[in-house]
Steps between C-alpha positions, in 0.01 A plus 500: 500500500535153366819285535650214315821282523786603275521211254547154676654663815327554836555879479178695525489828300228753425330470157657841426863576546607873569759596241739750643691606190320834500652609833817703547512699173356824379459374134162614354329164546658415836467627845772742636300587821625259774196580719260406231696174444458414855129563488454281205691209670315552826159488311597200308574313819185625660315359204661158572778503241784303665729461191727793405733484205812721449846477349849638585515698169158670557624861552832362578400344849255785595193280437645241737583754764156641483332165538734431798402816674131395481512140576692556835165615636343164428518137595778383272369140504187598356654667190650338192779721369647433157792673330721432204864486389672530156506861386778747530570652843814697415796522269732214462498150358361328803218754575234298305395160387437175683856396593547359854694819594230731376216302659674472837594859508163628388284292752688674781411842356132408460484358852637822636269725305193290576609493872427131529699179591355308205329537149197291451546480123830581325463503112729527211392802311614366162697220348873550501668391175849522632469302825444123520161427638653250731709771664188718554291218635788392741514862633125509540490170669761621742278801600213259565731270710613781713160637558540831329249407240184278538406448139652583165331610168582620154362754246469552129686240301444241232341170595803308404714706743258453790479125431875477484508672851241253645685209356836612649341549838351159506825341367714669766243502774492880524219719620248517216334807351159520656350782288535688173436855428385547141362795318139396456182678439224522236714666238834326591398131484820357330582310818214275440724347217814524709555460871141470637460124389826430686364653810175314480686171446756553777279657773677828460313814652440773246521872607442702188638849459349786304147348546352814353738530208670813630174676550360406152234285627365762751334666187672838560652517159300574183584342142445834338746714686859496602565456882602824659527356848514165689764235445443478128613851449858426603529111491551351164395144590161627626448712183578192281184339630296747296414250221167425318496154663548650852243775449262219413571332825443829690168547313390153634624592852309824508178321362518242778580771758190710398273205510622399860515858636870478580825649366722371207777444746285282718388287207865471390609388837206262546590327176848428652346378822295252301809341336560176687873537476513850660560539871547870576521784234735781595306832505692825506251771617614865513215597732286345770202547269670285237596243757143465629359487144755219416419294817125530427565287188482196740123555494469494114396173371522425125303236318657262245331706218643829639847349518478377149395845382804659672735249354355478154700801335840371607708209352782422756832477332832440677780746410859445608525867538284488809788353698694822446234729659 
């Protein structure tokens, strides 16, 4: 395993982050078997992954609980545990969002389910249009000051929103966001025209989610047939990636993979690892075989010419709708 610091912080994280959204649900593309979830987490840690990412809304807290059950067997100080807040955790007007009340209520639930005294990285899952960002930042700063949270991060928003948050933090001397979780992969490159330049300029760590485009970049789907299984069979956002432009990207991925004797998934992940702004892509394997295949992408080197071939079919364009994902 390779390690890097998260943005301009001194926090060292593995070059891959284990995404734990798959754990705790029996939906078709997730993992309902808790023992299997434990095995994947154990193997990830055995491979050197020290960075685990979850959220309170993943299977309504079950993902956090599963992660908590596993990490109690390990040295807590060697792990970087990340979770998120924003989404709905029940009925009622104060069960979602980024108000001070919701944040302070939800951090206690996450700490309890994770079985830990502190969260290494606490992230706002989305931008809250109804709560002043100053209120959100003040609440997060309080959690840092009290030691319940070590670092704070953000996910999926417009560059102007993220920039506003950084400005307010500096203005009021609040804890600053240290990382951003954008959707970023070879077929979803709109963030190159949105938040990634801000991250590069401000020394913000980048932890991309959906690095394989919901499975599209693994090459398991075919342009000439409707998906009958896998995530695209039931997830509209994944199916919407089936465009001529994206198929052209996948063609290039498959060609490079064949030439190098590796898999399309490994080429796609290697491309992300070669992006200077990227620290630790979030992988979400559903099996140990997939996990080991993903981690082996660390050994895949891409030349400038190969990266140009992979990027050529796609013209990154920012869409405001991405903030609603």
